[in-house]
NUKOL-324302 format. One record per residue (C-alpha): residue number from 1; x, y, z. Coordinates in steps of 0.1 Angstrom, whole numbers, plus 5000, padded with zeros to 4 digits. Layout:
BEGIN
ATOM    n     u     v     w
ATOM  NUM     X     Y     Z
...
//
This chain:
BEGIN
ATOM    n     u     v     w
ATOM    1  5000  5000  5000
ATOM    2  5013  5035  4992
ATOM    3  5014  5061  5019
ATOM    4  4986  5084  5006
ATOM    5  4963  5080  4976
ATOM    6  4938  5108  4975
ATOM    7  4924  5097  4941
ATOM    8  4914  5061  4948
ATOM    9  4915  5063  4986
ATOM   10  4936  5032  4988
ATOM   11  4965  5046  5008
ATOM   12  4975  5041  5044
ATOM   13  4964  5076  5054
ATOM   14  4930  5070  5039
ATOM   15  4927  5035  5055
ATOM   16  4930  5052  5089
ATOM   17  4900  5073  5080
ATOM   18  4881  5041  5071
ATOM   19  4891  5023  5102
ATOM   20  4881  5052  5126
ATOM   21  4855  5071  5107
ATOM   22  4874  5104  5113
ATOM   23  4888  5128  5087
ATOM   24  4921  5147  5085
ATOM   25  4906  5176  5105
ATOM   26  4901  5154  5135
ATOM   27  4932  5132  5130
ATOM   28  4958  5154  5112
ATOM   29  4983  5142  5087
ATOM   30  5011  5152  5111
ATOM   31  4998  5130  5138
ATOM   32  4991  5101  5114
ATOM   33  5026  5103  5100
ATOM   34  5042  5104  5135
ATOM   35  5022  5074  5147
ATOM   36  5027  5053  5116
ATOM   37  5065  5060  5118
ATOM   38  5065  5048  5154
ATOM   39  5046  5017  5144
ATOM   40  5071  5011  5116
ATOM   41  5099  5012  5143
ATOM   42  5080  4985  5163
ATOM   43  5077  4964  5131
ATOM   44  5114  4967  5125
ATOM   45  5120  4953  5160
ATOM   46  5097  4924  5153
ATOM   47  5114  4916  5120
ATOM   48  5148  4918  5137
ATOM   49  5137  4895  5165
ATOM   50  5123  4870  5139
ATOM   51  5155  4868  5119
ATOM   52  5156  4835  5100
ATOM   53  5188  4839  5080
ATOM   54  5175  4865  5055
ATOM   55  5188  4899  5065
ATOM   56  5161  4926  5064
ATOM   57  5168  4960  5048
ATOM   58  5142  4987  5042
ATOM   59  5133  4986  5005
ATOM   60  5136  5024  5003
ATOM   61  5173  5022  5013
ATOM   62  5196  5020  4983
ATOM   63  5228  5018  5003
ATOM   64  5249  4987  5008
ATOM   65  5243  4968  5041
ATOM   66  5279  4977  5050
ATOM   67  5302  5007  5050
ATOM   68  5339  5009  5042
ATOM   69  5360  5031  5065
ATOM   70  5396  5043  5059
ATOM   71  5422  5036  5086
ATOM   72  5453  5056  5095
ATOM   73  5485  5042  5109
ATOM   74  5487  5047  5146
ATOM   75  5450  5057  5149
ATOM   76  5427  5030  5161
ATOM   77  5394  5048  5166
ATOM   78  5366  5061  5145
ATOM   79  5328  5068  5142
ATOM   80  5301  5043  5136
ATOM   81  5283  5044  5102
ATOM   82  5254  5069  5102
ATOM   83  5221  5051  5108
ATOM   84  5236  5018  5120
ATOM   85  5214  5001  5146
ATOM   86  5233  4969  5151
ATOM   87  5267  4955  5141
ATOM   88  5267  4921  5124
ATOM   89  5303  4915  5112
ATOM   90  5336  4934  5107
ATOM   91  5363  4927  5082
ATOM   92  5396  4944  5077
ATOM   93  5416  4946  5044
ATOM   94  5454  4942  5048
ATOM   95  5480  4960  5027
ATOM   96  5477  4934  5000
ATOM   97  5440  4940  4996
ATOM   98  5429  4907  5013
ATOM   99  5400  4909  5038
ATOM  100  5403  4892  5073
ATOM  101  5376  4888  5099
ATOM  102  5380  4909  5130
ATOM  103  5367  4896  5164
ATOM  104  5342  4919  5181
ATOM  105  5347  4921  5218
ATOM  106  5328  4936  5247
ATOM  107  5341  4962  5271
ATOM  108  5344  4936  5298
ATOM  109  5366  4914  5275
ATOM  110  5386  4945  5266
ATOM  111  5395  4952  5303
ATOM  112  5401  4915  5310
ATOM  113  5427  4914  5283
ATOM  114  5445  4943  5300
ATOM  115  5438  4964  5270
ATOM  116  5445  4998  5286
ATOM  117  5479  4987  5296
ATOM  118  5490  4964  5268
ATOM  119  5471  4973  5236
ATOM  120  5471  5011  5237
ATOM  121  5508  5014  5233
ATOM  122  5510  4989  5204
ATOM  123  5505  4990  5166
ATOM  124  5502  4961  5142
ATOM  125  5475  4943  5122
ATOM  126  5443  4947  5143
ATOM  127  5427  4914  5154
ATOM  128  5399  4928  5177
ATOM  129  5374  4957  5175
ATOM  130  5355  4972  5204
ATOM  131  5323  4992  5200
ATOM  132  5311  5018  5225
ATOM  133  5285  5045  5221
ATOM  134  5289  5057  5185
ATOM  135  5326  5048  5183
ATOM  136  5348  5018  5173
ATOM  137  5383  5010  5185
ATOM  138  5407  4987  5167
ATOM  139  5431  4966  5188
ATOM  140  5459  4970  5183
ATOM  141  5459  5003  5163
ATOM  142  5468  4997  5127
ATOM  143  5505  5001  5116
ATOM  144  5495  5010  5080
ATOM  145  5472  5035  5063
ATOM  146  5446  5023  5038
ATOM  147  5416  5038  5022
ATOM  148  5382  5020  5027
ATOM  149  5400  4992  5046
ATOM  150  5375  4985  5075
ATOM  151  5342  4970  5063
ATOM  152  5314  4971  5089
ATOM  153  5282  4952  5083
ATOM  154  5252  4965  5101
ATOM  155  5214  4967  5103
ATOM  156  5203  5001  5091
ATOM  157  5175  5023  5104
ATOM  158  5142  5025  5086
ATOM  159  5132  5051  5060
ATOM  160  5104  5070  5077
ATOM  161  5075  5087  5060
ATOM  162  5072  5125  5056
ATOM  163  5038  5143  5058
ATOM  164  5042  5152  5021
ATOM  165  5047  5116  5009
ATOM  166  5022  5101  4985
ATOM  167  5034  5072  4964
ATOM  168  5061  5060  4988
ATOM  169  5054  5025  5001
ATOM  170  5066  5008  5034
ATOM  171  5099  4990  5030
ATOM  172  5089  4956  5043
ATOM  173  5068  4927  5029
ATOM  174  5037  4940  5012
ATOM  175  5012  4916  5028
ATOM  176  5018  4934  5061
ATOM  177  5017  4970  5050
ATOM  178  4983  4975  5066
ATOM  179  4999  4971  5100
ATOM  180  5009  5008  5098
ATOM  181  4974  5021  5093
ATOM  182  4960  4997  5118
ATOM  183  4986  5008  5143
ATOM  184  4981  5044  5136
ATOM  185  4944  5040  5140
ATOM  186  4949  5021  5172
ATOM  187  4970  5049  5187
ATOM  188  4943  5074  5180
ATOM  189  4916  5052  5194
ATOM  190  4936  5046  5226
ATOM  191  4941  5084  5230
ATOM  192  4904  5091  5226
ATOM  193  4892  5061  5247
ATOM  194  4873  5046  5218
ATOM  195  4870  5013  5236
ATOM  196  4852  4993  5209
ATOM  197  4877  5005  5183
ATOM  198  4906  4997  5206
ATOM  199  4895  4961  5210
ATOM  200  4888  4956  5173
ATOM  201  4921  4972  5162
ATOM  202  4942  4955  5188
ATOM  203  4929  4922  5177
ATOM  204  4938  4931  5141
ATOM  205  4973  4942  5151
ATOM  206  4979  4910  5171
ATOM  207  4969  4888  5142
ATOM  208  4991  4907  5118
ATOM  209  5020  4906  5142
ATOM  210  5018  4869  5146
ATOM  211  5017  4864  5108
ATOM  212  5046  4888  5102
ATOM  213  5068  4872  5128
ATOM  214  5061  4838  5113
ATOM  215  5068  4850  5078
ATOM  216  5101  4866  5086
ATOM  217  5113  4836  5107
ATOM  218  5107  4813  5077
ATOM  219  5113  4836  5047
ATOM  220  5146  4820  5037
ATOM  221  5129  4789  5023
ATOM  222  5157  4781  4999
ATOM  223  5181  4778  5028
ATOM  224  5157  4762  5054
ATOM  225  5129  4745  5034
ATOM  226  5098  4734  5053
ATOM  227  5093  4698  5063
ATOM  228  5064  4675  5057
ATOM  229  5051  4662  5090
ATOM  230  5040  4627  5097
ATOM  231  5007  4617  5082
ATOM  232  4992  4590  5060
ATOM  233  5013  4564  5043
ATOM  234  5004  4574  5007
ATOM  235  5026  4547  4991
ATOM  236  5008  4521  5011
ATOM  237  4974  4534  5000
ATOM  238  4982  4531  4963
ATOM  239  4997  4496  4965
//
């Protein structure tokens, strides 16, 4: 479903009007946009938690699911990619152009290794990387300079809607687009204490959530095909 379709009334904005029986004067486009964006963030979390081997990325994002960062000899820190919500994997290119996996460690492991005392005074080919706040730290600091050497794979943030959007569609699987208008309508019904609408819309949301989680947990069918459960012995019936 596209975000807003004023001609055929098939958009998400118009679906909220249908679900609630209120127009844009009562439930403004600004409020609808904000609430649907918040519901989109909830859906991102559901998809992330339902990971089944197929990495999700908002269809409206054209960027690669990784970023390449330059490194400077003797300097082992830098900023995280803009919009990165999680870190999945890190690789580092050596001076010969060959990528090597880098082990991601926690702050606790960093201190257990005596990092402050031993690593901070060393340079070499980094074997570990530590993330804290919006920063990364290579251990040890690199002893060479190379453009676009550090490759960081991550989960990116969603591409939210603007109040002026019309033909833009949600960047997740199309059978579940209506979750945005249902969620946006539910937020309004809750704020206005429309109890009958709350019950109806919450049930719709719960049903969609269950099906969305199931879909994304099983989406990578080529890698993890379904299995036929035990049942009748068909060969025996036809012999």
